[in-house]
N, C-alpha and C positions, 0 to 999 in steps of 0.2 A: 196364308200365314198371318199371324197377328201383327199388329203395328209394332209391338215390342221385340220382334225378331231381330237378332243381331245382324250387323254387317259382317260379311265374310271377307276377310283380307287373305288373299292367296298369292303364293309365289311357288317357285320350284328351283332347286339348285342348278338345273340345266341352263337357266337364263343367265347365270353368272359367267358362263364359259366364254361367250363372245368377247374378244379382246381387240378393240380397234387401235391399241397402242398407247404407250406411255404419254400422259398429258392430254389424251383425248377427253373432251368433256363428257362423252357418253360412256361412263365406266360402270363396272359391276358394283362399285361402292354406292351408286345411287340407290340400288335396290336395298342394300344392306342398311343404309342409314334410315330408310323409311321403315323397314321391318323392326329395327332396333327401337325406334321412337314409338312405334305402335304396340309392341309386345307387352310392355308393362302397363298396369293401371287401366285396363279396358273395362273392368267392373261389369262384365257381361254385355256391354254395349257392342262389342265387336270381338271376333275371334281371329287369331293370326295362325295361318298354316303355311309354314315355310316349305313344306314337302307336299304340296297339293298334287293330287293325281293329274296326269295328262293321258289322253288316249294313246293308242299305238300310233307310231309314225305313219303306218299305212292309212289309218283312218284320218289322221290330220292332213296328209297329203291329198287324200281324196277330196276333202273340203277345200283345201287351198286351190285346187283346180277350178273351183267356182270363181275365184278371185284373180288368179294369176295364170298366165299361159304356162303350159307344161314345159315348154322349152326354157322359159325363164327360171322356173323352179329348179330344173336340172342344171342351169348355168350357175345359180347360187350354190348348189351342191358341189359342182365341179371346181369353182374358184375357191371355195372353202377347203376342199380336199387338197388343193395345191399349196395351201398355207397362206401366209400373209401376203396381201395384195389389195387391189382396189377393184370395186365392182361398179361399173357404169359412170360414176362421178367420183371426184376426189374428196367427197365427204362420206363415202361408204367404204371404209377400210374393213377387210375381211381377215379373219384368223381361222385356224383349223376347226374351231368350235362354233363358228358363226352359224352354219346351217343348222346344227343341232339346237342352238339357243333359239333361233328364229322359229323352228318347228315347234319347240317346246312352248314358246310364247303363244303361237297360234293354237296349240293344244289347250293351254290354260283358258284362252278365250272361248274355245269350242265347248269345253266342259262347263264353264260358267253359264254360257248361253243355254245349254241343255238343262242345267239345273234350274235356271230361271223359268224356262218353258214348262218344266215339270213340277214347278212350285216347291222345289227343294230349297230355294232361297229367293228372297225378294230384292236384296241389295248386296252388292259386292264391289270391292276395290281390288283389281288384279294388278299386282306389282310385277310387271314384266319388262323385258328388254330383249332384243332391240325394240325401239318404239315402232309405231305403225303408220301414221296417217300420211306420210309422204310417199309410201310405196305404191307404185302404179302397177298396172296389169303386167307390164313387161320390163319394168326397170326399178332399180333401187335408187333412193334419193334421200338426202337429209337424215342420215343415220338409220334409215328404215329399209328393211328387206322384204318382209311379208306383212300384209295389212291385217293384223289381228282384229282390229275394230270392225273391219268389213266382214271378217269371218263371223264375229259375234252377231252382227246385224242380220246376215244371211240366215244363220241358224235359228235365231229367234223368229224372224218373219216366216221362214219355212215351217217351223214347228207350230206356231200359234195361228198362222194365216191372218195376222193383223199387222198394221203398220207399226214402225218404230221411228223415233227421231234420234239422230246422232247429233250431239252438241259438242263443240270443240272450242275450249277457251285457251288453248295453247297460243303463245304469242305468234306462231307461224301458221299460215293457212294449210289445212289438210288437203292438199291437191289430189292425192291418191284416193282418199275416201270420197271426196266430191265427185271426181271423175267416174268412179265405179257406179255411183248411184244417180248420176245427173239426169238420166232419162227415166227414172223410176218414180212411180206414184205411191209406192208403199214404204219408202225410206226417205225421211226428211234429213236435211243436213243444215246445221246452223254453225256459223263460225264468226268469232271476233278475233282480229289479228292485226299485226303491223302491215301497213302498205304505204308506199312501195317497200319492197324488201323481199328476201327469200320466202317462198319459192317463185314469187312473181305472179301468183294467181290469187283469186279471191276478190275480184272487184264487185261492186254493188250490183252491176248488171248481169252477173252470173247467177241466174235464178232457176236453172233447169231447162230442159227441152222435152217436147213430146208429152208423155204421161207425167213426166216429172216437172213440168212447168209450174213454178211457184212453190216447189217443195225444197228448194235450196235458198238460203238467205245468208248473205255475207255482210259483215259489218267491218269494212276496212278502216283502220285508224292510223293516223300519223304517229310516228315514234314519240314516246313520252306521255302517252295517255295515262291518266291516273284513275283511281277507283271510280270517281263520279262519272267519267266518260266511258271507261271500259265496261263497267258493270251495267250501266244503263243501256248501252248498246246491246249487250248480250241479252239482257232481260227482254228488251223490245223484240229482238229477232226470235228468241225462244218462244215467247208468247204467241207470236204471229204464226209460226210453223206448227206448234203443238195444237193450237186452236183449229188449224186447218185439217191436220191429220188425225187428231185424237188418238195418240199412239198407245200401244199396249205396253211399251217399255221405253225408257230413256237410256241411251247408250252414250257414255261420256269419253271423249278424248281429253283426259285430264293432264294438261301440260301446265307446269308451274314456272315457266320461263318468262312470264310477264312481270315477275317480282323485280323490284329495282336492283337487287343484288346480283341478278343473273348476268353472266358475262355476254350472252348473245341475244337476250330478249328485247332490249330497247324500249321497255315499257315501265310503268311505275305503279303496279298494282300491289297494294300492301297485303299483309296477312288478313286484315279485316276485309279487304276486297275479295280475297279468295273465299272467305266465309260467306260473303254475300253471293258470289257466283254459285257456290255449292248449295246455298239455301234456295236460290232460284231453281236449281235442278230438282231438289227434293220437293219443293212446292208444286212444281209442274208435274212431277211424277205422281204425287198424290191427287192432283186434280184430274189427270187423264189416265193414269197407268197403274192404279192400285198400289202406288208406291214403288214400283219396280224400277230399279236403277242398276245398270252394270257400268262400272267406271274402270278405265284402263290408263295406266301411266303412259304419258307421252314425254314431253320435255321437262326441263328443270335441271339446271347444271351448276348452281351454287348449292352445295350439299346441305348446309345449315338451313337455308331458305327452303330447299326442297323438303327436308324432314319436317320443318315447322308447318309448311303449307299442306303437305300430305296429311299430317295429323288433323289439322283443321278441317280438311275435306272429309275425312272419315268421321270426325266428330259430328259434322253437320249431317252426313248421311245417316248416322246413328240416331241423331236427335230429331230428324225429320219426322213429322207426324201430320195427320190429316188436317189439323187446324191451320197449318201453313198454307194449305190450298186456298183458304179463305182470307188470308192476310192481305 
């Protein structure tokens, strides 16, 4: 694809169904404000598809079994079918639509990964929920039920036969994603996040094991880190792991809860900081991965800040060009 190809912004109405309850920060409105701010004024730089296709549930569940135990998948289904309740922890509230939304989110990730592998797109931002990166093989955590980012990474690696690097600038460490790929030499994981704090993982000495030794790089930061600290830490870790793996694609856990307005992020990354984080992603993608980026919504719970930062993120993905690789 040419460098001028648009960013594909995709979502699906099924991801709106999950309802963790009145006042819960992880609401369907998060998706709606992002799509609303991105739909007008794209001028060909990106396209917005609110009704993006997802594979059949049977196909999605087949891929989810690469990431999660079958018993766990069925437990999410069963608890969802029972109605409102809690799954595993008291931050994962379930509604009758939770299982359907989580499967649809994984399906969006699966389709985007297949489209990237088949060169039908080079860059995409997938606006999905529930979020992904805290979900482990057999447990829900941190508002996350199924790990859609891990689904995308597995599909891209399996399709291309080349490494990928997952980068995570959410204010909270992606324990589930890291754990899934911790012993893998073909999937790198880079995270900058608050520490100590939820989920209690992501120390600097967590660097992988076995074939994955050195492919995980964590940059834990104390609460209150601003642009200069947060962005520099992210850039350092990203450059280190990408230079090691020379990935065929960059996959992003794009959380915007490090913004100072966020109610749970405890960081001070401005809108300019999110532009810098996104620019580092695009530059790295052009240096190593022919510009290929798949980005997935994670956190971000102040709706105005979320909308603003998501637009900045997509603007940067759309404006990213090969010259940035030499900057």
